[in-house]
Residue frames relative to the residue before (quaternion, step in Angstrom):
aa qw qx qy qz dx dy dz
M 1.0000 0.0000 0.0000 0.0000 0.00 0.00 0.00
A 0.4704 -0.6882 0.4752 0.2816 3.52 -0.85 0.99
E 0.4897 -0.6635 0.4776 0.3029 3.50 -1.01 0.80
T 0.4652 -0.6705 0.5002 0.2895 3.55 -1.02 0.79
E 0.5505 -0.6234 0.4544 0.3192 3.55 -1.16 0.66
S 0.3697 -0.7256 0.5318 0.2325 3.57 -0.81 0.97
N 0.6689 -0.4955 0.3685 0.4139 3.55 -1.27 0.31
V 0.6438 0.5229 -0.3222 0.4564 3.56 0.98 -0.82
E 0.6582 0.5026 -0.3050 0.4703 3.55 0.95 -0.90
R 0.6414 0.5271 -0.3227 0.4545 3.59 0.99 -0.83
I 0.6489 0.5184 -0.3131 0.4605 3.56 0.97 -0.87
H 0.6652 0.4950 -0.3023 0.4701 3.57 0.97 -0.87
R 0.6455 0.5197 -0.3214 0.4582 3.58 0.98 -0.83
E 0.6765 0.4894 -0.2977 0.4629 3.58 0.87 -0.93
S 0.6212 0.5354 -0.3394 0.4607 3.56 1.09 -0.70
R 0.6529 0.5027 -0.3144 0.4713 3.59 0.97 -0.85
E 0.6473 0.5226 -0.3179 0.4549 3.57 1.02 -0.80
R 0.6505 0.5096 -0.3181 0.4647 3.59 0.98 -0.80
I 0.6452 0.5173 -0.3126 0.4674 3.56 1.00 -0.87
A 0.6642 0.5016 -0.2988 0.4669 3.57 0.96 -0.89
A 0.6549 0.5146 -0.3116 0.4574 3.58 0.98 -0.86
L 0.6480 0.5116 -0.3127 0.4696 3.58 1.00 -0.84
K 0.6410 0.5220 -0.3198 0.4630 3.57 0.97 -0.85
E 0.6544 0.5130 -0.3072 0.4628 3.57 0.99 -0.84
R 0.6393 0.5263 -0.3279 0.4548 3.61 0.98 -0.84
K 0.6656 0.5023 -0.3036 0.4609 3.56 0.94 -0.88
E 0.6928 0.4886 -0.2837 0.4481 3.56 0.88 -0.98
N 0.7512 0.3832 -0.2040 0.4972 3.60 1.06 -0.74
A 0.3480 0.7514 -0.4964 0.2607 3.59 1.25 0.22
P 0.4542 -0.6749 0.4988 0.2990 3.62 -0.91 0.83
P 0.6464 -0.5007 0.3720 0.4393 3.61 -1.16 0.35
P 0.4981 -0.6621 0.4560 0.3250 3.62 -0.91 0.76
P 0.5741 -0.5813 0.4302 0.3839 3.61 -1.16 0.42
T 0.5966 -0.5063 0.4418 0.4387 3.56 -1.23 0.18
H 0.6220 -0.5407 0.3966 0.4043 3.57 -1.16 0.43
Q 0.6128 0.5469 -0.3413 0.4570 3.58 1.08 -0.68
S 0.6773 0.4800 -0.2875 0.4778 3.57 0.89 -0.94
L 0.6176 0.5561 -0.3416 0.4390 3.58 1.00 -0.81
C 0.7256 0.4341 -0.2459 0.4739 3.58 0.89 -0.92
L 0.7945 0.3774 -0.1706 0.4441 3.59 0.79 -1.00
E 0.7998 0.3042 -0.1424 0.4975 3.60 1.12 -0.51
H 0.6560 0.5413 -0.3288 0.4107 3.58 1.02 -0.70
T 0.4146 -0.7363 0.4817 0.2323 3.58 -0.82 1.01
L 0.6156 -0.5523 0.4209 0.3727 3.54 -1.28 0.38
Y 0.8591 0.1890 -0.1444 0.4532 3.53 -1.26 0.64
S 0.5078 0.5910 -0.4593 0.4265 3.60 1.17 0.50
P 0.3303 -0.7886 0.4771 0.2036 3.63 -0.26 1.20
I 0.1974 -0.7509 0.6219 0.1021 3.53 -1.14 0.79
Q 0.2674 -0.7683 0.5636 0.1430 3.56 -0.54 1.18
L 0.1368 -0.7983 0.5840 0.0539 3.57 -0.78 1.04
N 0.3534 -0.6556 0.6138 0.2618 3.50 -1.37 0.31
P 0.4073 -0.7684 0.4240 0.2527 3.63 -0.19 1.22
D 0.6746 0.4981 -0.3050 0.4514 3.58 0.92 -0.85
R 0.7267 0.4419 -0.2382 0.4690 3.56 0.84 -1.00
D 0.7966 0.3711 -0.1492 0.4532 3.58 0.88 -0.99
E 0.3303 0.7723 -0.4958 0.2206 3.61 1.21 0.20
Q 0.6778 0.4887 -0.2970 0.4621 3.59 0.89 -0.91
W 0.6187 0.5497 -0.3338 0.4512 3.60 1.03 -0.82
L 0.6903 0.4700 -0.2738 0.4772 3.57 0.93 -0.92
T 0.6195 0.5479 -0.3390 0.4485 3.59 1.04 -0.76
V 0.6439 0.5106 -0.3165 0.4738 3.57 0.97 -0.84
L 0.6562 0.5165 -0.3156 0.4506 3.58 0.91 -0.91
K 0.7390 0.4392 -0.2338 0.4542 3.60 0.91 -0.89
Y 0.8632 0.1955 -0.0312 0.4644 3.58 0.79 -1.00
R 0.7364 0.4500 -0.2363 0.4465 3.59 1.04 -0.64
P 0.6489 -0.5059 0.3791 0.4233 3.62 -1.23 0.25
V 0.1150 -0.7675 0.6297 0.0340 3.55 -1.02 0.92
Q 0.0207 0.8025 -0.5946 0.0450 3.59 -0.99 0.83
F 0.2197 0.7535 -0.6070 0.1249 3.57 -1.05 0.80
D 0.5116 -0.6299 0.4940 0.3122 3.56 -1.30 0.36
A 0.1095 0.7745 -0.6157 0.0954 3.54 -1.07 0.81
H 0.5491 -0.5785 0.4763 0.3701 3.54 -1.29 0.26
C 0.2655 -0.7510 0.5842 0.1558 3.58 -0.79 1.04
I 0.3442 -0.7701 0.4987 0.1994 3.56 -0.48 1.16
Y 0.6465 0.5168 -0.3208 0.4604 3.60 1.22 -0.39
C 0.6945 0.4198 -0.2604 0.5232 3.60 1.03 -0.77
G 0.3425 -0.7526 0.4892 0.2774 3.55 1.14 -0.65
R 0.7213 0.3431 -0.2355 0.5537 3.59 1.19 0.51
S 0.6402 -0.5278 0.3910 0.3982 3.53 -1.31 0.27
A 0.0384 0.7934 -0.6048 0.0577 3.56 -1.06 0.76
T 0.4689 -0.6211 0.5382 0.3236 3.52 -1.33 0.27
F 0.1717 -0.7752 0.6028 0.0790 3.55 -0.86 1.01
R 0.0684 -0.7999 0.5962 0.0004 3.54 -0.96 0.94
T 0.6298 -0.5245 0.4174 0.3925 3.54 -1.23 0.55
M 0.4437 -0.7376 0.4501 0.2376 3.56 -0.82 1.01
T 0.7706 0.1827 -0.1369 0.5950 3.63 1.20 -0.33
D 0.4770 -0.6126 0.5306 0.3400 3.54 -1.24 0.43
R 0.0832 -0.8515 0.5178 0.0038 3.54 -0.12 1.30
F 0.1013 0.8160 -0.5621 0.0895 3.59 0.83 0.87
D 0.5504 -0.6393 0.4191 0.3359 3.56 -0.97 0.81
E 0.5830 0.5609 -0.3850 0.4442 3.62 1.13 -0.54
E 0.6523 0.5005 -0.3088 0.4782 3.56 1.00 -0.87
F 0.6272 0.5544 -0.3344 0.4329 3.55 1.03 -0.83
I 0.6534 0.5069 -0.3096 0.4693 3.58 0.95 -0.86
T 0.6460 0.5159 -0.3125 0.4679 3.57 1.02 -0.85
L 0.6417 0.5296 -0.3148 0.4567 3.55 0.97 -0.88
E 0.6346 0.5413 -0.3317 0.4406 3.56 0.97 -0.88
K 0.6650 0.4901 -0.3009 0.4765 3.58 1.03 -0.78
H 0.7055 0.4707 -0.2666 0.4579 3.58 0.89 -0.95
A 0.5680 0.6337 -0.3796 0.3629 3.57 1.17 -0.60
E 0.5714 0.6170 -0.3786 0.3866 3.59 1.19 -0.42
F 0.8259 0.1598 -0.0671 0.5365 3.60 1.08 -0.64
N 0.6991 0.4298 -0.2626 0.5075 3.62 1.27 -0.15
A 0.4193 -0.7537 0.4497 0.2321 3.60 -0.49 1.23
P 0.6702 0.4802 -0.3307 0.4593 3.70 0.79 -0.83
A 0.6461 0.5100 -0.3186 0.4700 3.56 1.00 -0.83
K 0.6252 0.5458 -0.3337 0.4471 3.58 1.04 -0.77
Q 0.6672 0.4975 -0.3038 0.4638 3.58 0.94 -0.89
K 0.6632 0.4936 -0.3081 0.4708 3.60 0.94 -0.84
F 0.6344 0.5335 -0.3252 0.4551 3.56 1.01 -0.80
K 0.6448 0.5191 -0.3152 0.4642 3.59 1.00 -0.83
R 0.6511 0.5231 -0.3218 0.4459 3.58 1.06 -0.73
L 0.7161 0.4524 -0.2485 0.4699 3.57 1.06 -0.74
K 0.8094 0.0814 -0.0397 0.5803 3.60 1.07 -0.57
F 0.2038 -0.7765 0.5866 0.1069 3.56 -0.73 1.06
E 0.6588 -0.4832 0.3833 0.4308 3.53 -1.31 -0.04
G 0.8211 0.3114 -0.1877 0.4399 3.55 -1.29 0.37
G 0.6980 -0.4883 0.2865 0.4384 3.60 0.99 0.72
Q 0.5075 0.6496 -0.4265 0.3724 3.60 1.21 0.20
F 0.0400 0.7773 -0.6275 0.0231 3.55 -1.21 0.57
A 0.3163 -0.7610 0.5463 0.1497 3.54 -1.26 0.43
L 0.1702 -0.7377 0.6430 0.1156 3.51 -1.30 0.52
H 0.0555 -0.7873 0.6141 -0.0066 3.59 -0.70 1.14
I 0.0109 -0.8073 0.5894 -0.0279 3.60 -0.67 1.08
G 0.2311 -0.8037 0.5409 0.0902 3.55 -0.98 0.93
C 0.5581 -0.5994 0.4710 0.3277 3.54 -1.21 0.67
S 0.4811 -0.6892 0.4590 0.2879 3.60 -0.88 0.91
R 0.6400 0.5195 -0.3302 0.4599 3.60 1.18 -0.48
R 0.7952 0.0335 0.0334 0.6045 3.54 0.92 -0.98
P 0.3244 -0.7947 0.4762 0.1909 3.63 -0.09 1.24
E 0.6198 0.5480 -0.3589 0.4321 3.59 1.14 -0.50
H 0.5866 0.5001 -0.3703 0.5183 3.56 1.34 -0.10
F 0.1983 0.8112 -0.5266 0.1591 3.59 -0.17 1.18
Y 0.3005 -0.7104 0.6125 0.1728 3.50 -1.32 0.57
S 0.1496 -0.7905 0.5895 0.0717 3.57 -1.06 0.77
Y 0.0818 -0.7853 0.6136 0.0072 3.55 -1.01 0.92
F 0.1531 -0.7998 0.5793 0.0372 3.54 -0.97 0.91
F 0.0735 -0.8167 0.5713 -0.0352 3.54 -0.84 1.09
T 0.1235 -0.7309 0.6547 0.1480 3.50 -1.38 0.22
F 0.1325 -0.7948 0.5898 0.0530 3.55 -1.01 0.84
D 0.2538 -0.7466 0.6032 0.1195 3.54 -0.79 1.14
D 0.3213 -0.7961 0.4816 0.1764 3.55 -0.19 1.29
H 0.6566 0.5156 -0.3199 0.4481 3.60 0.99 -0.77
Q 0.7478 0.3788 -0.2105 0.5031 3.58 0.86 -0.97
A 0.2893 -0.7622 0.5095 0.2752 3.59 1.27 -0.46
I 0.4533 0.6662 -0.4551 0.3789 3.56 0.97 0.92
L 0.1820 -0.7683 0.6095 0.0712 3.53 -0.87 1.09
T 0.0225 -0.7968 0.6037 -0.0119 3.57 -0.96 0.88
K 0.3081 -0.7081 0.6004 0.2077 3.56 -0.97 0.88
I 0.1332 -0.8457 0.5162 0.0236 3.56 -0.50 1.21
G 0.8191 -0.0046 -0.0102 0.5736 3.58 1.22 -0.04
Q 0.0789 0.7833 -0.6163 0.0184 3.55 -1.26 0.37
T 0.0065 -0.7659 0.6425 0.0209 3.52 -1.26 0.51
P 0.4604 -0.2469 -0.8376 0.1597 1.54 -1.57 1.99
S 0.6730 -0.5213 0.3439 0.3962 3.54 -1.28 0.32
L 0.6625 -0.4924 0.3931 0.4051 3.53 -1.32 0.37
E 0.6453 0.5293 -0.3146 0.4522 3.57 0.99 -0.84
D 0.6533 0.5186 -0.3166 0.4517 3.59 0.95 -0.86
V 0.6894 0.4784 -0.2832 0.4645 3.57 0.88 -0.95
A 0.7073 0.4562 -0.2672 0.4692 3.58 0.85 -0.97
G 0.7179 0.4747 -0.2610 0.4372 3.56 1.03 -0.74
A 0.5768 0.6381 -0.3741 0.3467 3.58 1.15 -0.55
D 0.7344 0.4286 -0.2406 0.4680 3.58 1.06 -0.69
I 0.6249 0.5423 -0.3545 0.4355 3.64 1.19 0.23
D 0.3905 0.7449 -0.4734 0.2617 3.59 1.24 0.05
R 0.5839 0.6046 -0.3655 0.3999 3.59 1.14 -0.58
Y 0.6785 0.4799 -0.2973 0.4700 3.61 1.22 -0.35
R 0.3608 0.7622 -0.4740 0.2534 3.57 1.29 0.07
K 0.6838 0.4886 -0.2931 0.4558 3.59 0.88 -0.94
I 0.6297 0.5403 -0.3346 0.4468 3.58 1.04 -0.77
L 0.7758 0.3790 -0.1823 0.4705 3.57 0.82 -1.02
G 0.2673 -0.7872 0.5207 0.1942 3.59 1.15 -0.42
S 0.8430 -0.0818 0.0862 0.5246 3.56 -0.83 -1.00
D 0.6299 0.5456 -0.3332 0.4410 3.58 1.22 -0.40
F 0.4322 0.7113 -0.4642 0.3029 3.60 1.24 -0.11
S 0.6253 0.5555 -0.3406 0.4295 3.57 1.02 -0.78
E 0.6195 0.5558 -0.3525 0.4280 3.58 1.11 -0.56
L 0.6116 0.5238 -0.3511 0.4778 3.57 1.12 -0.58
R 0.6386 0.5019 -0.3197 0.4879 3.58 1.05 -0.74
R 0.6506 0.5189 -0.3280 0.4471 3.60 0.95 -0.82
A 0.6105 0.5551 -0.3540 0.4403 3.58 1.00 -0.77
T 0.6809 0.4759 -0.2809 0.4806 3.56 0.91 -0.95
G 0.6542 0.5270 -0.3117 0.4440 3.57 0.99 -0.84
L 0.6519 0.5060 -0.3180 0.4668 3.58 0.94 -0.84
F 0.6482 0.5131 -0.3167 0.4650 3.57 0.95 -0.88
A 0.6337 0.5446 -0.3259 0.4423 3.57 1.01 -0.85
H 0.7250 0.3911 -0.2288 0.5188 3.58 1.16 -0.59
G 0.6254 -0.6074 0.3197 0.3712 3.57 1.21 0.49
I 0.5398 0.5965 -0.4130 0.4269 3.61 1.19 0.48
G 0.1894 -0.8409 0.5020 0.0702 3.57 -0.36 1.24
I 0.6909 0.4866 -0.2960 0.4453 3.58 0.76 -1.03
G 0.6543 0.5112 -0.3139 0.4605 3.59 0.92 -0.87
A 0.6323 0.5284 -0.3279 0.4621 3.59 1.03 -0.79
F 0.6260 0.5429 -0.3323 0.4505 3.59 1.04 -0.77
I 0.6094 0.5685 -0.3563 0.4225 3.60 0.99 -0.80
Y 0.7016 0.4630 -0.2776 0.4652 3.59 0.87 -0.92
L 0.6235 0.5161 -0.3513 0.4706 3.62 1.03 -0.64
R 0.6291 0.5342 -0.3408 0.4503 3.57 1.01 -0.75
R 0.6340 0.5292 -0.3311 0.4564 3.59 1.03 -0.75
I 0.6219 0.5266 -0.3417 0.4682 3.60 1.05 -0.72
F 0.6264 0.5289 -0.3281 0.4694 3.57 0.97 -0.86
E 0.6737 0.4922 -0.2913 0.4680 3.59 0.89 -0.93
R 0.6103 0.5489 -0.3495 0.4517 3.61 1.08 -0.68
L 0.6548 0.5080 -0.3134 0.4636 3.59 0.95 -0.85
I 0.6309 0.5221 -0.3277 0.4712 3.57 1.05 -0.76
D 0.6792 0.4917 -0.2947 0.4583 3.58 0.90 -0.92
D 0.6203 0.5288 -0.3411 0.4682 3.61 1.03 -0.73
A 0.6504 0.5080 -0.3171 0.4672 3.58 0.99 -0.81
R 0.6218 0.5375 -0.3423 0.4553 3.60 1.03 -0.73
L 0.6546 0.5042 -0.3100 0.4703 3.57 0.96 -0.86
A 0.6615 0.5063 -0.3071 0.4602 3.58 0.98 -0.83
S 0.6686 0.5129 -0.2969 0.4492 3.58 1.09 -0.69
G 0.4456 -0.6969 0.4501 0.3364 3.58 1.18 -0.49
L 0.4891 0.6521 -0.4405 0.3761 3.58 1.26 0.05
S 0.4599 -0.6726 0.5068 0.2816 3.56 -1.15 0.60
E 0.6670 -0.4828 0.3708 0.4295 3.57 -1.25 0.27
G 0.6464 0.5417 -0.3199 0.4317 3.56 1.00 -0.81
D 0.6101 0.5735 -0.3512 0.4190 3.58 1.15 -0.57
V 0.8143 0.2686 -0.1135 0.5019 3.59 1.03 -0.69
D 0.5234 0.6836 -0.4111 0.2996 3.61 1.12 -0.48
Q 0.7128 0.4591 -0.2633 0.4602 3.59 1.00 -0.74
L 0.5601 0.6139 -0.3862 0.4004 3.59 1.27 -0.13
R 0.5069 -0.5895 0.5199 0.3539 3.55 -1.23 0.49
M 0.6657 -0.5290 0.3281 0.4115 3.58 -1.13 0.52
S 0.6381 0.5212 -0.3407 0.4530 3.61 0.94 -0.78
E 0.6524 0.5002 -0.3061 0.4801 3.58 1.07 -0.71
K 0.6124 0.5369 -0.3471 0.4650 3.59 1.07 -0.69
V 0.6498 0.5155 -0.3147 0.4614 3.56 0.95 -0.89
E 0.6558 0.5084 -0.3100 0.4641 3.58 0.95 -0.86
T 0.6716 0.5066 -0.2922 0.4549 3.58 0.94 -0.92
L 0.7865 0.3319 -0.1499 0.4989 3.58 0.96 -0.89
S 0.3008 0.8109 -0.4738 0.1659 3.60 1.27 0.12
E 0.6115 0.5769 -0.3507 0.4127 3.60 1.07 -0.69
W 0.7621 0.3599 -0.1778 0.5081 3.58 1.10 -0.69
L 0.6042 0.5708 -0.3448 0.4361 3.58 1.28 0.02
P 0.5731 -0.5476 0.4599 0.4002 3.61 -1.18 0.42
P 0.5707 -0.6160 0.4084 0.3577 3.63 -0.90 0.82
A 0.6267 0.5508 -0.3490 0.4268 3.61 1.00 -0.73
L 0.6317 0.5245 -0.3474 0.4528 3.60 1.03 -0.68
V 0.6403 0.5065 -0.3247 0.4776 3.57 1.00 -0.80
K 0.6724 0.5048 -0.2953 0.4537 3.57 0.97 -0.88
F 0.7896 0.2616 -0.1193 0.5421 3.57 0.95 -0.92
K 0.1548 0.8326 -0.5178 0.1215 3.58 1.04 0.75
S 0.5907 0.5836 -0.3696 0.4171 3.59 1.16 -0.50
A 0.4532 0.6869 -0.4514 0.3450 3.59 1.27 -0.19
Y 0.6312 0.5437 -0.3435 0.4337 3.57 1.03 -0.76
G 0.6466 0.5144 -0.3190 0.4643 3.58 0.99 -0.79
I 0.6388 0.5132 -0.3229 0.4735 3.58 1.05 -0.78
L 0.6509 0.5144 -0.3118 0.4632 3.58 0.98 -0.87
S 0.6652 0.4938 -0.3055 0.4695 3.60 0.95 -0.85
K 0.6425 0.5110 -0.3187 0.4739 3.55 1.02 -0.80
G 0.6190 0.5520 -0.3380 0.4448 3.57 1.09 -0.71
V 0.6581 0.5147 -0.3060 0.4565 3.56 1.01 -0.82
H 0.8037 0.3367 -0.1418 0.4698 3.58 0.93 -0.90
E 0.8339 0.2498 -0.0882 0.4842 3.60 1.01 -0.69
L 0.6878 0.5056 -0.3078 0.4202 3.60 0.89 -0.86
T 0.5029 -0.6351 0.4948 0.3145 3.55 -1.23 0.49
E 0.6831 -0.4543 0.3639 0.4411 3.56 -1.31 0.18
D 0.6695 0.5082 -0.3072 0.4463 3.58 0.88 -0.93
E 0.6519 0.5091 -0.3209 0.4614 3.58 0.98 -0.80
C 0.6449 0.5124 -0.3209 0.4676 3.59 0.97 -0.82
K 0.6605 0.4987 -0.3102 0.4677 3.58 0.95 -0.84
R 0.6434 0.5276 -0.3231 0.4509 3.57 1.04 -0.76
Y 0.7457 0.4078 -0.2216 0.4781 3.60 0.97 -0.84
F 0.4911 0.7193 -0.4148 0.2636 3.59 1.17 -0.51
P 0.6706 0.5067 -0.3504 0.4132 3.69 0.69 -0.89
T 0.6754 0.4868 -0.3031 0.4636 3.59 0.95 -0.82
I 0.6706 0.4819 -0.3095 0.4715 3.60 0.90 -0.87
R 0.6354 0.5158 -0.3362 0.4659 3.59 0.98 -0.78
A 0.6327 0.5373 -0.3330 0.4473 3.59 0.98 -0.82
S 0.6480 0.5049 -0.3275 0.4667 3.60 1.02 -0.74
I 0.6349 0.5135 -0.3270 0.4757 3.60 1.03 -0.75
I 0.6411 0.5172 -0.3212 0.4673 3.60 0.97 -0.85
M 0.6366 0.5208 -0.3326 0.4614 3.60 0.98 -0.77
M 0.6256 0.5288 -0.3323 0.4674 3.59 1.04 -0.77
L 0.6770 0.4846 -0.2854 0.4747 3.57 0.92 -0.93
E 0.6405 0.5310 -0.3274 0.4479 3.58 0.99 -0.80
E 0.6534 0.5011 -0.3172 0.4705 3.58 0.96 -0.80
R 0.6272 0.5158 -0.3265 0.4837 3.56 1.05 -0.74
Y 0.6502 0.5226 -0.3071 0.4582 3.58 0.97 -0.89
V 0.6720 0.4953 -0.2966 0.4639 3.59 0.86 -0.96
A 0.6404 0.5265 -0.3261 0.4543 3.60 0.96 -0.85
E 0.6740 0.4833 -0.2982 0.4726 3.59 0.94 -0.84
Q 0.6291 0.5255 -0.3351 0.4646 3.59 1.06 -0.72
K 0.6513 0.5049 -0.3135 0.4718 3.59 0.98 -0.83
Q 0.6485 0.5155 -0.3179 0.4611 3.57 0.95 -0.83
R 0.6568 0.5011 -0.3071 0.4724 3.58 0.97 -0.85
A 0.6504 0.5111 -0.3166 0.4643 3.59 0.98 -0.83
A 0.6451 0.5204 -0.3219 0.4576 3.59 1.01 -0.80
I 0.6452 0.5134 -0.3150 0.4700 3.59 1.00 -0.82
D 0.6618 0.5009 -0.3062 0.4662 3.58 0.94 -0.90
L 0.6546 0.5149 -0.3171 0.4537 3.57 0.96 -0.86
E 0.6561 0.5077 -0.3163 0.4601 3.57 0.93 -0.84
R 0.6365 0.5301 -0.3268 0.4550 3.59 1.01 -0.83
E 0.6809 0.4806 -0.2875 0.4719 3.57 0.92 -0.93
F 0.6411 0.5267 -0.3256 0.4535 3.58 1.02 -0.78
R 0.6544 0.5046 -0.3115 0.4692 3.59 0.98 -0.85
A 0.6228 0.5379 -0.3425 0.4532 3.57 1.07 -0.70
I 0.6454 0.5031 -0.3196 0.4778 3.60 1.01 -0.80
E 0.6225 0.5361 -0.3401 0.4577 3.58 1.00 -0.78
G 0.6596 0.5126 -0.3161 0.4497 3.57 0.99 -0.82
L 0.6780 0.4960 -0.2914 0.4577 3.57 1.01 -0.79
T 0.7378 0.4057 -0.2288 0.4886 3.58 1.02 -0.77
G 0.4270 -0.7250 0.4503 0.2990 3.58 1.25 -0.19
R 0.5180 0.6396 -0.4167 0.3860 3.54 1.19 0.49
């Protein structure tokens, strides 16, 4: 009869299994997001597994080095380049840590760059107005090699939602649903966010049907891919190109997990935004053409030509 496993042996075995599992997680960790994506798209409290060997430089840049990317400034109301507000070189950081023991200004700066318990902050300022700045707060578990964004100001919803106001007229009463999708995602809700994006997609299809002059009965019985094909002349080119987005959104509502929906949300939202942007640009061009023709006809009337 085989000998039963003693408590000591079980503890040692479980310890080896945990160590092996952790090593496997680190080695198989996907590439980390760009610093821009981490700040502007990644939700709070969603852990990011890193590979310490591969991602050491990426983490060093995030913690100590200058970071720069383009983003919508909610204060300027336009796109701007955001840059790290201080030169956070690791050499300076080490010096600050030493000086913080007896120098009050150095102590305050050191506290701003590194908090207790593996926490640190990233402050980036708008290139137009440095007083317009965004702040991000992280914690890094050195043993698990897990990075987590634990706070930010302004919120993800505010930053992502500020640059979509131009689509308010296109979406009408449905504009709030685009804001809700972003808000739900910002709070870590993936499936609910997918529901609102799907409604936006359906709104664009219905608007195209109205523009085409077809009745609801002409298209209601068609599958979505068939609706897109039938209405392609009146749809934004991006919607025709990314028509499979609707299938992904529907699958997210019925089959995908919360984590899968959250993982795919930024890309699907970007495709929806591209569809809306193309619709917006087309309407702006049409309005400009009408205004130009009106002004040209007025000049013809005045000159008798």
